[in-house]
mmCIF file of the N, C-alpha and C atoms, coordinates in Angstrom:
data_MODEL
# 
_entry.id   MODEL 
# 
loop_
_atom_site.group_PDB 
_atom_site.id 
_atom_site.type_symbol 
_atom_site.label_atom_id 
_atom_site.label_alt_id 
_atom_site.label_comp_id 
_atom_site.label_asym_id 
_atom_site.label_entity_id 
_atom_site.label_seq_id 
_atom_site.pdbx_PDB_ins_code 
_atom_site.Cartn_x 
_atom_site.Cartn_y 
_atom_site.Cartn_z 
_atom_site.occupancy 
_atom_site.B_iso_or_equiv 
_atom_site.pdbx_formal_charge 
_atom_site.auth_seq_id 
_atom_site.auth_comp_id 
_atom_site.auth_asym_id 
_atom_site.auth_atom_id 
_atom_site.pdbx_PDB_model_num 
ATOM 1   N N  . MET A 1 1  ? 124.866 118.321 27.752 1.00 0.00 ? 1  MET A N  1 
ATOM 2   C CA . MET A 1 1  ? 124.935 117.158 28.575 1.00 0.00 ? 1  MET A CA 1 
ATOM 3   C C  . MET A 1 1  ? 126.140 116.252 28.134 1.00 0.00 ? 1  MET A C  1 
ATOM 4   N N  . ILE A 1 2  ? 126.317 116.150 26.891 1.00 0.00 ? 2  ILE A N  1 
ATOM 5   C CA . ILE A 1 2  ? 127.402 115.309 26.378 1.00 0.00 ? 2  ILE A CA 1 
ATOM 6   C C  . ILE A 1 2  ? 128.732 115.863 26.837 1.00 0.00 ? 2  ILE A C  1 
ATOM 7   N N  . GLN A 1 3  ? 128.882 117.140 26.945 1.00 0.00 ? 3  GLN A N  1 
ATOM 8   C CA . GLN A 1 3  ? 130.162 117.717 27.371 1.00 0.00 ? 3  GLN A CA 1 
ATOM 9   C C  . GLN A 1 3  ? 130.533 117.230 28.771 1.00 0.00 ? 3  GLN A C  1 
ATOM 10  N N  . LEU A 1 4  ? 129.575 117.110 29.644 1.00 0.00 ? 4  LEU A N  1 
ATOM 11  C CA . LEU A 1 4  ? 129.843 116.630 31.024 1.00 0.00 ? 4  LEU A CA 1 
ATOM 12  C C  . LEU A 1 4  ? 130.162 115.138 31.002 1.00 0.00 ? 4  LEU A C  1 
ATOM 13  N N  . THR A 1 5  ? 129.337 114.350 30.330 1.00 0.00 ? 5  THR A N  1 
ATOM 14  C CA . THR A 1 5  ? 129.488 112.905 30.398 1.00 0.00 ? 5  THR A CA 1 
ATOM 15  C C  . THR A 1 5  ? 130.508 112.392 29.378 1.00 0.00 ? 5  THR A C  1 
ATOM 16  N N  . ASN A 1 6  ? 130.768 113.166 28.335 1.00 0.00 ? 6  ASN A N  1 
ATOM 17  C CA . ASN A 1 6  ? 131.713 112.840 27.271 1.00 0.00 ? 6  ASN A CA 1 
ATOM 18  C C  . ASN A 1 6  ? 131.358 111.505 26.592 1.00 0.00 ? 6  ASN A C  1 
ATOM 19  N N  . ASN A 1 7  ? 130.062 111.196 26.570 1.00 0.00 ? 7  ASN A N  1 
ATOM 20  C CA . ASN A 1 7  ? 129.627 109.956 25.971 1.00 0.00 ? 7  ASN A CA 1 
ATOM 21  C C  . ASN A 1 7  ? 128.145 110.049 25.628 1.00 0.00 ? 7  ASN A C  1 
ATOM 22  N N  . GLN A 1 8  ? 127.807 109.941 24.367 1.00 0.00 ? 8  GLN A N  1 
ATOM 23  C CA . GLN A 1 8  ? 126.424 110.089 23.974 1.00 0.00 ? 8  GLN A CA 1 
ATOM 24  C C  . GLN A 1 8  ? 125.521 109.016 24.563 1.00 0.00 ? 8  GLN A C  1 
ATOM 25  N N  . LYS A 1 9  ? 126.076 107.849 24.825 1.00 0.00 ? 9  LYS A N  1 
ATOM 26  C CA . LYS A 1 9  ? 125.308 106.752 25.437 1.00 0.00 ? 9  LYS A CA 1 
ATOM 27  C C  . LYS A 1 9  ? 124.858 107.198 26.854 1.00 0.00 ? 9  LYS A C  1 
ATOM 28  N N  . ASN A 1 10 ? 125.673 107.982 27.522 1.00 0.00 ? 10 ASN A N  1 
ATOM 29  C CA . ASN A 1 10 ? 125.282 108.486 28.829 1.00 0.00 ? 10 ASN A CA 1 
ATOM 30  C C  . ASN A 1 10 ? 124.084 109.429 28.752 1.00 0.00 ? 10 ASN A C  1 
ATOM 31  N N  . GLU A 1 11 ? 124.022 110.185 27.674 1.00 0.00 ? 11 GLU A N  1 
ATOM 32  C CA . GLU A 1 11 ? 122.885 111.067 27.469 1.00 0.00 ? 11 GLU A CA 1 
ATOM 33  C C  . GLU A 1 11 ? 121.628 110.192 27.357 1.00 0.00 ? 11 GLU A C  1 
ATOM 34  N N  . GLU A 1 12 ? 121.713 109.113 26.601 1.00 0.00 ? 12 GLU A N  1 
ATOM 35  C CA . GLU A 1 12 ? 120.596 108.194 26.469 1.00 0.00 ? 12 GLU A CA 1 
ATOM 36  C C  . GLU A 1 12 ? 120.228 107.559 27.800 1.00 0.00 ? 12 GLU A C  1 
ATOM 37  N N  . LYS A 1 13 ? 121.185 107.257 28.636 1.00 0.00 ? 13 LYS A N  1 
ATOM 38  C CA . LYS A 1 13 ? 120.934 106.664 29.947 1.00 0.00 ? 13 LYS A CA 1 
ATOM 39  C C  . LYS A 1 13 ? 120.171 107.678 30.818 1.00 0.00 ? 13 LYS A C  1 
ATOM 40  N N  . VAL A 1 14 ? 120.578 108.949 30.779 1.00 0.00 ? 14 VAL A N  1 
ATOM 41  C CA . VAL A 1 14 ? 119.902 109.944 31.603 1.00 0.00 ? 14 VAL A CA 1 
ATOM 42  C C  . VAL A 1 14 ? 118.467 110.137 31.117 1.00 0.00 ? 14 VAL A C  1 
ATOM 43  N N  . LEU A 1 15 ? 118.259 110.212 29.820 1.00 0.00 ? 15 LEU A N  1 
ATOM 44  C CA . LEU A 1 15 ? 116.901 110.399 29.333 1.00 0.00 ? 15 LEU A CA 1 
ATOM 45  C C  . LEU A 1 15 ? 116.052 109.162 29.651 1.00 0.00 ? 15 LEU A C  1 
ATOM 46  N N  . ALA A 1 16 ? 116.608 107.961 29.539 1.00 0.00 ? 16 ALA A N  1 
ATOM 47  C CA . ALA A 1 16 ? 115.881 106.746 29.874 1.00 0.00 ? 16 ALA A CA 1 
ATOM 48  C C  . ALA A 1 16 ? 115.523 106.724 31.367 1.00 0.00 ? 16 ALA A C  1 
ATOM 49  N N  . TYR A 1 17 ? 116.430 107.186 32.214 1.00 0.00 ? 17 TYR A N  1 
ATOM 50  C CA . TYR A 1 17 ? 116.170 107.296 33.630 1.00 0.00 ? 17 TYR A CA 1 
ATOM 51  C C  . TYR A 1 17 ? 115.005 108.207 33.886 1.00 0.00 ? 17 TYR A C  1 
ATOM 52  N N  . ILE A 1 18 ? 114.995 109.386 33.259 1.00 0.00 ? 18 ILE A N  1 
ATOM 53  C CA . ILE A 1 18 ? 113.921 110.356 33.421 1.00 0.00 ? 18 ILE A CA 1 
ATOM 54  C C  . ILE A 1 18 ? 112.586 109.727 32.965 1.00 0.00 ? 18 ILE A C  1 
ATOM 55  N N  . ASP A 1 19 ? 112.635 109.009 31.821 1.00 0.00 ? 19 ASP A N  1 
ATOM 56  C CA . ASP A 1 19 ? 111.454 108.401 31.276 1.00 0.00 ? 19 ASP A CA 1 
ATOM 57  C C  . ASP A 1 19 ? 110.797 107.361 32.229 1.00 0.00 ? 19 ASP A C  1 
ATOM 58  N N  . LYS A 1 20 ? 111.657 106.691 33.025 1.00 0.00 ? 20 LYS A N  1 
ATOM 59  C CA . LYS A 1 20 ? 111.168 105.614 33.894 1.00 0.00 ? 20 LYS A CA 1 
ATOM 60  C C  . LYS A 1 20 ? 110.641 106.128 35.236 1.00 0.00 ? 20 LYS A C  1 
ATOM 61  N N  . GLN A 1 21 ? 110.843 107.352 35.564 1.00 0.00 ? 21 GLN A N  1 
ATOM 62  C CA . GLN A 1 21 ? 110.436 107.877 36.893 1.00 0.00 ? 21 GLN A CA 1 
ATOM 63  C C  . GLN A 1 21 ? 108.973 108.244 36.949 1.00 0.00 ? 21 GLN A C  1 
ATOM 64  N N  . HIS A 1 22 ? 108.317 107.816 38.012 1.00 0.00 ? 22 HIS A N  1 
ATOM 65  C CA . HIS A 1 22 ? 106.887 108.102 38.148 1.00 0.00 ? 22 HIS A CA 1 
ATOM 66  C C  . HIS A 1 22 ? 106.515 108.783 39.462 1.00 0.00 ? 22 HIS A C  1 
ATOM 67  N N  . ASN A 1 23 ? 107.393 108.735 40.446 1.00 0.00 ? 23 ASN A N  1 
ATOM 68  C CA . ASN A 1 23 ? 107.157 109.319 41.740 1.00 0.00 ? 23 ASN A CA 1 
ATOM 69  C C  . ASN A 1 23 ? 108.097 110.485 41.985 1.00 0.00 ? 23 ASN A C  1 
ATOM 70  N N  . PRO A 1 24 ? 107.590 111.549 42.615 1.00 0.00 ? 24 PRO A N  1 
ATOM 71  C CA . PRO A 1 24 ? 108.449 112.711 42.901 1.00 0.00 ? 24 PRO A CA 1 
ATOM 72  C C  . PRO A 1 24 ? 109.597 112.344 43.833 1.00 0.00 ? 24 PRO A C  1 
ATOM 73  N N  . LYS A 1 25 ? 110.732 112.974 43.621 1.00 0.00 ? 25 LYS A N  1 
ATOM 74  C CA . LYS A 1 25 ? 111.896 112.795 44.465 1.00 0.00 ? 25 LYS A CA 1 
ATOM 75  C C  . LYS A 1 25 ? 112.533 114.141 44.750 1.00 0.00 ? 25 LYS A C  1 
ATOM 76  N N  . SER A 1 26 ? 113.323 114.206 45.794 1.00 0.00 ? 26 SER A N  1 
ATOM 77  C CA . SER A 1 26 ? 114.078 115.419 46.038 1.00 0.00 ? 26 SER A CA 1 
ATOM 78  C C  . SER A 1 26 ? 115.215 115.498 45.019 1.00 0.00 ? 26 SER A C  1 
ATOM 79  N N  . ILE A 1 27 ? 115.683 116.709 44.792 1.00 0.00 ? 27 ILE A N  1 
ATOM 80  C CA . ILE A 1 27 ? 116.783 116.899 43.848 1.00 0.00 ? 27 ILE A CA 1 
ATOM 81  C C  . ILE A 1 27 ? 118.024 116.093 44.294 1.00 0.00 ? 27 ILE A C  1 
ATOM 82  N N  . PRO A 1 28 ? 118.415 116.078 45.594 1.00 0.00 ? 28 PRO A N  1 
ATOM 83  C CA . PRO A 1 28 ? 119.567 115.264 46.001 1.00 0.00 ? 28 PRO A CA 1 
ATOM 84  C C  . PRO A 1 28 ? 119.364 113.767 45.700 1.00 0.00 ? 28 PRO A C  1 
ATOM 85  N N  . GLU A 1 29 ? 118.142 113.263 45.829 1.00 0.00 ? 29 GLU A N  1 
ATOM 86  C CA . GLU A 1 29 ? 117.887 111.854 45.478 1.00 0.00 ? 29 GLU A CA 1 
ATOM 87  C C  . GLU A 1 29 ? 118.093 111.648 43.982 1.00 0.00 ? 29 GLU A C  1 
ATOM 88  N N  . VAL A 1 30 ? 117.601 112.591 43.167 1.00 0.00 ? 30 VAL A N  1 
ATOM 89  C CA . VAL A 1 30 ? 117.781 112.454 41.723 1.00 0.00 ? 30 VAL A CA 1 
ATOM 90  C C  . VAL A 1 30 ? 119.222 112.505 41.293 1.00 0.00 ? 30 VAL A C  1 
ATOM 91  N N  . VAL A 1 31 ? 120.003 113.392 41.952 1.00 0.00 ? 31 VAL A N  1 
ATOM 92  C CA . VAL A 1 31 ? 121.422 113.491 41.678 1.00 0.00 ? 31 VAL A CA 1 
ATOM 93  C C  . VAL A 1 31 ? 122.096 112.202 42.055 1.00 0.00 ? 31 VAL A C  1 
ATOM 94  N N  . GLN A 1 32 ? 121.734 111.602 43.193 1.00 0.00 ? 32 GLN A N  1 
ATOM 95  C CA . GLN A 1 32 ? 122.293 110.303 43.609 1.00 0.00 ? 32 GLN A CA 1 
ATOM 96  C C  . GLN A 1 32 ? 121.972 109.242 42.566 1.00 0.00 ? 32 GLN A C  1 
ATOM 97  N N  . ASP A 1 33 ? 120.742 109.232 42.097 1.00 0.00 ? 33 ASP A N  1 
ATOM 98  C CA . ASP A 1 33 ? 120.367 108.274 41.020 1.00 0.00 ? 33 ASP A CA 1 
ATOM 99  C C  . ASP A 1 33 ? 121.200 108.506 39.757 1.00 0.00 ? 33 ASP A C  1 
ATOM 100 N N  . LEU A 1 34 ? 121.434 109.754 39.435 1.00 0.00 ? 34 LEU A N  1 
ATOM 101 C CA . LEU A 1 34 ? 122.261 110.037 38.225 1.00 0.00 ? 34 LEU A CA 1 
ATOM 102 C C  . LEU A 1 34 ? 123.660 109.535 38.388 1.00 0.00 ? 34 LEU A C  1 
ATOM 103 N N  . ARG A 1 35 ? 124.186 109.660 39.593 1.00 0.00 ? 35 ARG A N  1 
ATOM 104 C CA . ARG A 1 35 ? 125.550 109.096 39.828 1.00 0.00 ? 35 ARG A CA 1 
ATOM 105 C C  . ARG A 1 35 ? 125.577 107.601 39.575 1.00 0.00 ? 35 ARG A C  1 
ATOM 106 N N  . ARG A 1 36 ? 124.541 106.914 39.989 1.00 0.00 ? 36 ARG A N  1 
ATOM 107 C CA . ARG A 1 36 ? 124.415 105.450 39.801 1.00 0.00 ? 36 ARG A CA 1 
ATOM 108 C C  . ARG A 1 36 ? 124.241 105.140 38.300 1.00 0.00 ? 36 ARG A C  1 
ATOM 109 N N  . VAL A 1 37 ? 123.326 105.859 37.653 1.00 0.00 ? 37 VAL A N  1 
ATOM 110 C CA . VAL A 1 37 ? 123.042 105.622 36.237 1.00 0.00 ? 37 VAL A CA 1 
ATOM 111 C C  . VAL A 1 37 ? 124.307 105.852 35.384 1.00 0.00 ? 37 VAL A C  1 
ATOM 112 N N  . LEU A 1 38 ? 125.017 106.934 35.675 1.00 0.00 ? 38 LEU A N  1 
ATOM 113 C CA . LEU A 1 38 ? 126.203 107.269 34.907 1.00 0.00 ? 38 LEU A CA 1 
ATOM 114 C C  . LEU A 1 38 ? 127.488 106.570 35.389 1.00 0.00 ? 38 LEU A C  1 
ATOM 115 N N  . ALA A 1 39 ? 127.369 105.911 36.523 1.00 0.00 ? 39 ALA A N  1 
ATOM 116 C CA . ALA A 1 39 ? 128.506 105.239 37.141 1.00 0.00 ? 39 ALA A CA 1 
ATOM 117 C C  . ALA A 1 39 ? 129.708 106.120 37.230 1.00 0.00 ? 39 ALA A C  1 
ATOM 118 N N  . THR A 1 40 ? 129.454 107.345 37.771 1.00 0.00 ? 40 THR A N  1 
ATOM 119 C CA . THR A 1 40 ? 130.508 108.313 37.986 1.00 0.00 ? 40 THR A CA 1 
ATOM 120 C C  . THR A 1 40 ? 130.145 109.157 39.185 1.00 0.00 ? 40 THR A C  1 
ATOM 121 N N  . ASN A 1 41 ? 131.145 109.771 39.751 1.00 0.00 ? 41 ASN A N  1 
ATOM 122 C CA . ASN A 1 41 ? 130.929 110.581 40.963 1.00 0.00 ? 41 ASN A CA 1 
ATOM 123 C C  . ASN A 1 41 ? 130.789 112.050 40.605 1.00 0.00 ? 41 ASN A C  1 
ATOM 124 N N  . ILE A 1 42 ? 129.591 112.383 40.044 1.00 0.00 ? 42 ILE A N  1 
ATOM 125 C CA . ILE A 1 42 ? 129.324 113.790 39.717 1.00 0.00 ? 42 ILE A CA 1 
ATOM 126 C C  . ILE A 1 42 ? 129.009 114.553 41.000 1.00 0.00 ? 42 ILE A C  1 
ATOM 127 N N  . THR A 1 43 ? 129.295 115.842 40.988 1.00 0.00 ? 43 THR A N  1 
ATOM 128 C CA . THR A 1 43 ? 128.991 116.671 42.117 1.00 0.00 ? 43 THR A CA 1 
ATOM 129 C C  . THR A 1 43 ? 127.498 117.030 42.068 1.00 0.00 ? 43 THR A C  1 
ATOM 130 N N  . ASP A 1 44 ? 127.026 117.615 43.176 1.00 0.00 ? 44 ASP A N  1 
ATOM 131 C CA . ASP A 1 44 ? 125.638 118.042 43.242 1.00 0.00 ? 44 ASP A CA 1 
ATOM 132 C C  . ASP A 1 44 ? 125.401 119.098 42.144 1.00 0.00 ? 44 ASP A C  1 
ATOM 133 N N  . ASP A 1 45 ? 126.326 120.011 41.977 1.00 0.00 ? 45 ASP A N  1 
ATOM 134 C CA . ASP A 1 45 ? 126.163 121.064 40.939 1.00 0.00 ? 45 ASP A CA 1 
ATOM 135 C C  . ASP A 1 45 ? 126.124 120.454 39.555 1.00 0.00 ? 45 ASP A C  1 
ATOM 136 N N  . GLU A 1 46 ? 126.928 119.461 39.302 1.00 0.00 ? 46 GLU A N  1 
ATOM 137 C CA . GLU A 1 46 ? 126.921 118.780 37.989 1.00 0.00 ? 46 GLU A CA 1 
ATOM 138 C C  . GLU A 1 46 ? 125.591 118.049 37.785 1.00 0.00 ? 46 GLU A C  1 
ATOM 139 N N  . GLY A 1 47 ? 125.057 117.438 38.827 1.00 0.00 ? 47 GLY A N  1 
ATOM 140 C CA . GLY A 1 47 ? 123.792 116.773 38.703 1.00 0.00 ? 47 GLY A CA 1 
ATOM 141 C C  . GLY A 1 47 ? 122.652 117.753 38.453 1.00 0.00 ? 47 GLY A C  1 
ATOM 142 N N  . ARG A 1 48 ? 122.709 118.893 39.091 1.00 0.00 ? 48 ARG A N  1 
ATOM 143 C CA . ARG A 1 48 ? 121.688 119.934 38.853 1.00 0.00 ? 48 ARG A CA 1 
ATOM 144 C C  . ARG A 1 48 ? 121.835 120.497 37.423 1.00 0.00 ? 48 ARG A C  1 
ATOM 145 N N  . TRP A 1 49 ? 123.070 120.586 36.959 1.00 0.00 ? 49 TRP A N  1 
ATOM 146 C CA . TRP A 1 49 ? 123.342 121.078 35.621 1.00 0.00 ? 49 TRP A CA 1 
ATOM 147 C C  . TRP A 1 49 ? 122.770 120.067 34.602 1.00 0.00 ? 49 TRP A C  1 
ATOM 148 N N  . ILE A 1 50 ? 122.906 118.801 34.861 1.00 0.00 ? 50 ILE A N  1 
ATOM 149 C CA . ILE A 1 50 ? 122.368 117.753 33.952 1.00 0.00 ? 50 ILE A CA 1 
ATOM 150 C C  . ILE A 1 50 ? 120.835 117.928 33.915 1.00 0.00 ? 50 ILE A C  1 
ATOM 151 N N  . LEU A 1 51 ? 120.220 118.124 35.082 1.00 0.00 ? 51 LEU A N  1 
ATOM 152 C CA . LEU A 1 51 ? 118.776 118.280 35.142 1.00 0.00 ? 51 LEU A CA 1 
ATOM 153 C C  . LEU A 1 51 ? 118.355 119.520 34.336 1.00 0.00 ? 51 LEU A C  1 
ATOM 154 N N  . SER A 1 52 ? 119.084 120.588 34.410 1.00 0.00 ? 52 SER A N  1 
ATOM 155 C CA . SER A 1 52 ? 118.756 121.779 33.670 1.00 0.00 ? 52 SER A CA 1 
ATOM 156 C C  . SER A 1 52 ? 118.916 121.540 32.157 1.00 0.00 ? 52 SER A C  1 
ATOM 157 N N  . CYS A 1 53 ? 119.896 120.772 31.778 1.00 0.00 ? 53 CYS A N  1 
ATOM 158 C CA . CYS A 1 53 ? 120.047 120.409 30.346 1.00 0.00 ? 53 CYS A CA 1 
ATOM 159 C C  . CYS A 1 53 ? 118.852 119.550 29.886 1.00 0.00 ? 53 CYS A C  1 
ATOM 160 N N  . VAL A 1 54 ? 118.401 118.638 30.732 1.00 0.00 ? 54 VAL A N  1 
ATOM 161 C CA . VAL A 1 54 ? 117.249 117.778 30.357 1.00 0.00 ? 54 VAL A CA 1 
ATOM 162 C C  . VAL A 1 54 ? 116.004 118.649 30.221 1.00 0.00 ? 54 VAL A C  1 
ATOM 163 N N  . ILE A 1 55 ? 115.846 119.623 31.175 1.00 0.00 ? 55 ILE A N  1 
ATOM 164 C CA . ILE A 1 55 ? 114.726 120.548 31.079 1.00 0.00 ? 55 ILE A CA 1 
ATOM 165 C C  . ILE A 1 55 ? 114.734 121.321 29.754 1.00 0.00 ? 55 ILE A C  1 
ATOM 166 N N  . ALA A 1 56 ? 115.900 121.686 29.282 1.00 0.00 ? 56 ALA A N  1 
ATOM 167 C CA . ALA A 1 56 ? 116.022 122.443 28.030 1.00 0.00 ? 56 ALA A CA 1 
ATOM 168 C C  . ALA A 1 56 ? 115.947 121.549 26.793 1.00 0.00 ? 56 ALA A C  1 
ATOM 169 N N  . TYR A 1 57 ? 116.022 120.252 26.974 1.00 0.00 ? 57 TYR A N  1 
ATOM 170 C CA . TYR A 1 57 ? 116.043 119.292 25.859 1.00 0.00 ? 57 TYR A CA 1 
ATOM 171 C C  . TYR A 1 57 ? 114.775 119.383 25.033 1.00 0.00 ? 57 TYR A C  1 
ATOM 172 N N  . SER A 1 58 ? 113.645 119.375 25.674 1.00 0.00 ? 58 SER A N  1 
ATOM 173 C CA . SER A 1 58 ? 112.332 119.460 24.990 1.00 0.00 ? 58 SER A CA 1 
ATOM 174 C C  . SER A 1 58 ? 111.241 119.779 25.958 1.00 0.00 ? 58 SER A C  1 
ATOM 175 N N  . GLU A 1 59 ? 110.139 120.212 25.456 1.00 0.00 ? 59 GLU A N  1 
ATOM 176 C CA . GLU A 1 59 ? 108.989 120.509 26.332 1.00 0.00 ? 59 GLU A CA 1 
ATOM 177 C C  . GLU A 1 59 ? 108.538 119.238 27.110 1.00 0.00 ? 59 GLU A C  1 
ATOM 178 N N  . GLY A 1 60 ? 108.583 118.118 26.454 1.00 0.00 ? 60 GLY A N  1 
ATOM 179 C CA . GLY A 1 60 ? 108.186 116.860 27.100 1.00 0.00 ? 60 GLY A CA 1 
ATOM 180 C C  . GLY A 1 60 ? 109.107 116.556 28.285 1.00 0.00 ? 60 GLY A C  1 
ATOM 181 N N  . TYR A 1 61 ? 110.408 116.680 28.085 1.00 0.00 ? 61 TYR A N  1 
ATOM 182 C CA . TYR A 1 61 ? 111.332 116.454 29.205 1.00 0.00 ? 61 TYR A CA 1 
ATOM 183 C C  . TYR A 1 61 ? 111.240 117.532 30.264 1.00 0.00 ? 61 TYR A C  1 
ATOM 184 N N  . TYR A 1 62 ? 110.948 118.761 29.835 1.00 0.00 ? 62 TYR A N  1 
ATOM 185 C CA . TYR A 1 62 ? 110.715 119.808 30.828 1.00 0.00 ? 62 TYR A CA 1 
ATOM 186 C C  . TYR A 1 62 ? 109.620 119.387 31.810 1.00 0.00 ? 62 TYR A C  1 
ATOM 187 N N  . GLN A 1 63 ? 108.519 118.937 31.263 1.00 0.00 ? 63 GLN A N  1 
ATOM 188 C CA . GLN A 1 63 ? 107.391 118.512 32.092 1.00 0.00 ? 63 GLN A CA 1 
ATOM 189 C C  . GLN A 1 63 ? 107.758 117.337 32.977 1.00 0.00 ? 63 GLN A C  1 
ATOM 190 N N  . LYS A 1 64 ? 108.484 116.363 32.439 1.00 0.00 ? 64 LYS A N  1 
ATOM 191 C CA . LYS A 1 64 ? 108.880 115.169 33.199 1.00 0.00 ? 64 LYS A CA 1 
ATOM 192 C C  . LYS A 1 64 ? 109.774 115.525 34.374 1.00 0.00 ? 64 LYS A C  1 
ATOM 193 N N  . VAL A 1 65 ? 110.750 116.399 34.162 1.00 0.00 ? 65 VAL A N  1 
ATOM 194 C CA . VAL A 1 65 ? 111.692 116.753 35.235 1.00 0.00 ? 65 VAL A CA 1 
ATOM 195 C C  . VAL A 1 65 ? 110.925 117.577 36.311 1.00 0.00 ? 65 VAL A C  1 
ATOM 196 N N  . ILE A 1 66 ? 110.082 118.515 35.872 1.00 0.00 ? 66 ILE A N  1 
ATOM 197 C CA . ILE A 1 66 ? 109.330 119.289 36.843 1.00 0.00 ? 66 ILE A CA 1 
ATOM 198 C C  . ILE A 1 66 ? 108.471 118.393 37.712 1.00 0.00 ? 66 ILE A C  1 
ATOM 199 N N  . GLN A 1 67 ? 107.805 117.405 37.092 1.00 0.00 ? 67 GLN A N  1 
ATOM 200 C CA . GLN A 1 67 ? 107.010 116.469 37.836 1.00 0.00 ? 67 GLN A CA 1 
ATOM 201 C C  . GLN A 1 67 ? 107.878 115.599 38.799 1.00 0.00 ? 67 GLN A C  1 
ATOM 202 N N  . LEU A 1 68 ? 109.047 115.237 38.320 1.00 0.00 ? 68 LEU A N  1 
ATOM 203 C CA . LEU A 1 68 ? 109.952 114.395 39.126 1.00 0.00 ? 68 LEU A CA 1 
ATOM 204 C C  . LEU A 1 68 ? 110.437 115.120 40.362 1.00 0.00 ? 68 LEU A C  1 
ATOM 205 N N  . ILE A 1 69 ? 110.774 116.382 40.225 1.00 0.00 ? 69 ILE A N  1 
ATOM 206 C CA . ILE A 1 69 ? 111.396 117.075 41.387 1.00 0.00 ? 69 ILE A CA 1 
ATOM 207 C C  . ILE A 1 69 ? 110.356 117.879 42.176 1.00 0.00 ? 69 ILE A C  1 
ATOM 208 N N  . ALA A 1 70 ? 109.098 117.755 41.834 1.00 0.00 ? 70 ALA A N  1 
ATOM 209 C CA . ALA A 1 70 ? 108.039 118.515 42.507 1.00 0.00 ? 70 ALA A CA 1 
ATOM 210 C C  . ALA A 1 70 ? 107.604 117.760 43.785 1.00 0.00 ? 70 ALA A C  1 
ATOM 211 N N  . SER A 1 71 ? 108.499 117.741 44.777 1.00 0.00 ? 71 SER A N  1 
ATOM 212 C CA . SER A 1 71 ? 108.202 117.028 45.973 1.00 0.00 ? 71 SER A CA 1 
ATOM 213 C C  . SER A 1 71 ? 108.008 117.978 47.122 1.00 0.00 ? 71 SER A C  1 
# 
């Protein structure tokens, strides 16, 4: 994740965003939110890549992302 954002604080922002989500969203909505959170114009593929990195981060984040995108 750091390789894409080139800033460890952005990793923390993404994880904080995931932690705050409670309602399912579509993947395009999550990617749009990530653009806002990171204040950058990431592509859809980059947003999906970030989500896959978060899924691989830990079992806890795996569960959170699956619940988030289970719409």
